N, C-alpha and C positions, 0 to 999 in steps of 0.2 A: 505496499499501503503504498501512494505519493514514495515511491522509494528515488528520484529526480529533489524533489527536496528534503531530503534526510539529505541529499550529496550536500545537494546548496546550506543547507542549515547547517554541515557536517564541519565545511568550508567559512562560515562567515561565525563558528565558534572559536576554530585555531586562529581565525585571523585579527582574535580579542590576542592572542598569546607573539603572535607576529609584532602586532605594533603596539607591545606594551603597556596592554592597557587592564589585564590580569595579575593580579599574581592567585596561588595557588588556586583555590575552584570559586575565585571569588568572580563570578561573572558567567553570563548566561545567552543565548538568542536563543531565539525563534523566529519561524513562519509559515504563514497562512496560505491554506488552497481557499479562495474564496469559493471555488463553488462547491467544492464538496464540503464545505463550515469547520472543516479539519485543521490541527496544525500543526507543527512537528516542531520541540526543542527539544534542548538537553538533558539526562540526564541527571539528579544531583550529583552534587559530592563526588563524581568523576573525575578525577587527572586528565586533565584534557591529552598528555599524550596515549593518555590508552583509547580512545574514546574512538570509532568507528561508527560509523553509518548505521548501522544493523543497531550501534545502541541507542538509536533516537528516538523519544515517544512520541505515542499520535496521539492529542487529544482536543473533545470536539468541542463547541462555544457553551458545554453546560458542563465543563472540567470532568469528563469521564474520561480515563485510558479507554483509548481506541483498540491502541498495538503498539505493544511492545512487553521486554519482560523488566525493568529496573524503573523504579520512583523516576517520574520528572520533577524537576525543576525547581526547587521549594517555589520559586519565587511563578510556578503558573498559574495560579492564581489572578497575578498580577497583571500577566500578561494576556488571558484571558479578557480582564473588564473592557484592555485596551484594544482588542478586536474589538468586542463585543460592540462596543460603544464610539471606536474610531474604526468608521466602515472602510473607509478609501486607505489606511494605512496595510501594508503587506507584511513588513515587520521587524521585531521588537529587542533590542540589545538591553541589555541591562550590563554595569559592570559598579567598580569601585578603585577607578582613574585616581591615581594620587588626587589633580588638581582640581579634579572635577568634585568629588566630595567634598576635597575640603569647603567649596562653595557649598554644598549641600549639611554639612555639619554647621556652616558659618550663617544656615540659612539667608545668605549672603543671592543677590540674583545681579545676572551678569547682563548689563546694557550692550549692548553693540560699539566700540567702539572703534573699529574700521572695519576696512573690507573685502578683507581675510573674514571676521566675524560676516557678514550683512551677504557673503556668498549662498555659508550656510541655514542663518535666522536669521529673520526679518523682524529685528529686534533682538525685544531682553528676553533671556531665557529665562524662566520665571522660577520661584520656591513653590514647592509645595506644603502646604502646612502642615505641622507632624497631627502624628494620629491622637486619639484621647484614648484614653483607656482603655476602656470601654469598646475602643474603636480594635484596637489593641489583641484582649484575649476574647472576642466574638471572631475574626477574620482578623487575623492584619493583615497577608497577601491579598485577599480582596479587596477591604480599606481602603488599604497602596493604592492600586485600580480605582476605586472611586472618589479617590479626595484628590487624582491629578484629570479624571475627569470634572471634575467641580470645581477645579480652580480654572480649568480652560475654557469650561464653558462659563464660568461667571466676569473672567475678565475678555471673556470678546476672540479668542485665541485661536486660531484656526489651524490643526494638527500640523500638515503638511506644510504652516507653513511655517512651524516653531515647532522641527521635532523634535524639541528636548526639554527636559524640565530638573529641577533637579529639588531631589525630594531631602525635607529642613528632615537633621539628625540620618539620616541614609545615604543614598548615596543618588546617585543622575542615570534617568532612560531617557532612552532614545529610542527614534524608530525609523521607519522609508516604507519607504515601495514595496522594498522583499528583504531578506534577510542581511546581504551584504549591505544592501543600503543604509540601513542600519548602523553595521557597524562603520560606514565610512561615519554617518553622522557621528556616532559617538567617538571616532578621532579629531573630526570639528571641536566634541565640543573641549574634551580635556584639551588641545591644542589653545583654542579661544579663554575659555579658562586660567592656562599659563602665563599668554599673553595679556591678561583684565588686568593678574593680582603684579604684572612685569610693570603694566602701565599703570599703573595706582601709585607704584612705587615712585616710578619716575615722575610723574603728573597729578597729586591725590585729587586735584579738583576737574580732572578730567571726567568728565558723565557720559559721555556720547556722540555720535558721528552726528557731524548734520542731515537732515531728512532727507536730502535730495542726492544727497551723495550713499545712500540706503540705499532709497529705492533704486536706483542705478546700480548700483550693482547686484541687489538679489535680482530685480526683476528681469533683466539680461541677462541670468541665469535659468531661469523659476518658472520669470515673468510669458506672459503670450506670444509674444514676438520677442521672443528667449533670441540671443543667438550664439553663444557661446557654448562652445565645442562644435561636435561633427555633427553634418544633420543624417 
């Protein structure tokens, strides 16, 4: 079942290691097949060097394991909620990459300070509120996903224009068109977080890029008349 998607999700998980986004087993990637309503995700706690496509776990949008011999990632309920509520996304990545996690732990949003950020994220990367004691006790991972959705809807943020967030006291989540695209957004978020902290060290008054430059850089890559890259 979904053999091609399992291979894609395996490659995306291994890219976390190649890109330096994970230590130990602190991360996971999933990808969804919208036609079947099933997604594929990394098994929980398995070292990346030992992963195979056959280890990937297939889950439905109700949270039921459809195929796989191992337990899926402990973050599976969060991925499920994001797929269910953000219907345009095709892949989700969760890491504890150092710089992006510092923003999460500090509860600090990342304004767009330059064109590198603008090429990937249309504005400020938001912080999602911490969970209440009741939410943590009841269903921590599901409520993490619901808090992300809540933040984006309350702030009127479009998920594909801002495919990233910082979960307060936790770590970043990113998503994209597919599994590997969500990893690329995780790479971009980590680099932009590092650049953001360096920018503030050099100029603590820097608040963000002018809107006309933000619009130009984001829209030339992602807008209706985008001209970046090849056709």
